[in-house]
C-alpha positions in Angstrom: 27.2 174.9 94.7 28.9 172.1 92.1 27.8 168.6 91.8 30.8 166.2 91.7 29.6 162.5 91.2 31.6 160.0 93.5 31.7 156.9 93.9 32.5 155.1 97.2 33.3 151.3 97.0 34.8 148.7 99.9 37.8 146.9 99.6 39.5 144.4 102.3 43.3 145.6 101.8 43.6 149.3 101.0 47.7 148.7 100.4 47.2 145.7 97.7 44.1 147.9 96.1 46.4 151.3 95.7 48.6 148.2 94.0 45.9 147.1 91.9 44.5 150.6 90.1 48.1 152.5 90.1 49.3 149.8 87.9 46.4 150.1 85.8 47.4 153.1 85.2 44.4 155.8 87.5 45.6 158.7 88.5 45.8 158.7 92.7 43.6 161.2 94.3 44.0 161.1 98.5 45.8 158.4 100.4 43.7 158.1 104.4 44.0 154.8 107.1 40.3 153.7 105.8 40.4 154.5 102.0 42.2 155.4 98.9 40.9 157.6 95.7 41.5 157.3 92.2 40.0 159.4 89.2 38.9 157.0 87.3 36.8 158.3 83.6 37.0 161.3 85.2 35.1 160.4 88.5 36.4 160.4 91.7 36.0 156.4 93.2 36.9 155.8 96.8 38.3 152.7 98.3 37.6 151.8 101.4 38.1 149.4 104.1 34.9 147.1 104.6 34.6 148.0 108.0 34.7 152.3 107.5 32.3 151.5 104.3 29.7 149.5 106.2 30.0 152.8 108.8 28.9 154.7 106.5 26.1 153.0 104.5 25.2 151.7 108.2 24.1 148.3 105.9 26.4 144.9 105.5 28.3 144.3 102.3 26.8 142.8 99.4 29.0 138.9 98.2 30.6 140.0 95.7 30.8 135.9 94.9 27.0 135.8 94.8 26.1 138.9 93.4 26.7 142.2 91.5 25.4 145.4 92.9 26.1 147.4 90.0 28.7 147.1 86.8 31.2 150.0 86.6 31.4 151.1 82.6 34.6 153.1 82.0 35.2 155.3 78.2 37.8 153.7 76.7 39.6 156.3 73.7 40.3 153.2 71.8 40.5 149.4 70.5 44.2 149.1 72.2 43.4 150.3 74.8 40.8 148.1 75.8 42.7 145.7 74.6 45.8 146.7 76.5 44.0 147.5 79.8 42.9 143.6 79.2 45.9 142.3 80.1 46.6 145.1 82.9 44.1 143.6 84.4 45.0 139.9 84.6 49.3 140.7 85.4 47.8 142.9 88.6 45.7 140.1 89.9 42.5 141.0 88.1 40.0 138.8 86.4 38.9 139.1 83.2 35.3 137.4 82.7 34.6 138.8 79.4 38.2 139.5 77.2 37.9 142.9 74.4 35.3 142.2 71.6 33.1 144.2 69.0 29.5 144.4 71.2 26.2 145.2 68.7 28.6 146.6 66.2 30.1 149.4 67.0 31.6 149.1 70.4 34.3 147.6 71.5 35.0 146.2 75.1 36.2 144.4 77.9 34.7 143.5 80.9 36.6 142.8 84.7 36.8 142.3 88.1 38.8 143.8 90.8 40.1 142.5 93.4 37.2 142.5 95.7 34.9 141.2 92.7 33.4 144.6 91.8 32.8 144.5 88.5 34.1 147.1 85.8 33.4 147.5 82.1 35.6 148.9 79.7 33.8 150.3 76.1 35.6 151.9 73.4 32.4 153.6 71.4 32.9 154.3 67.9 30.5 156.9 66.6 31.1 155.9 63.2 29.6 153.3 63.2 26.4 153.9 64.9 
């Protein structure tokens, strides 16, 4: 059996989450009463209602206004993609908390919080400058 990595993320409002990630241009996978899936960076990411997520995890959800459990990084094909995504994130209602910038001389990226406060990092890695 082939192994795959799937991420599951709790969300407050499935319809708002769906609209947000569609505006960013990510491919929708499936839409069910308690979840919506997207392919992000080649990885299936399931956005699950908070109540359903707590049933799966058997724990309460982290308060994203006070802490971060994970930073999800997604590779970008070039610097322009990073710049354009930062604009799309803000237009869709997300918050860019680290604007596009050079990082360590060989990466270019930005970081944002989605509608539920989950933190994402977009990175273009310029292998020629490593």
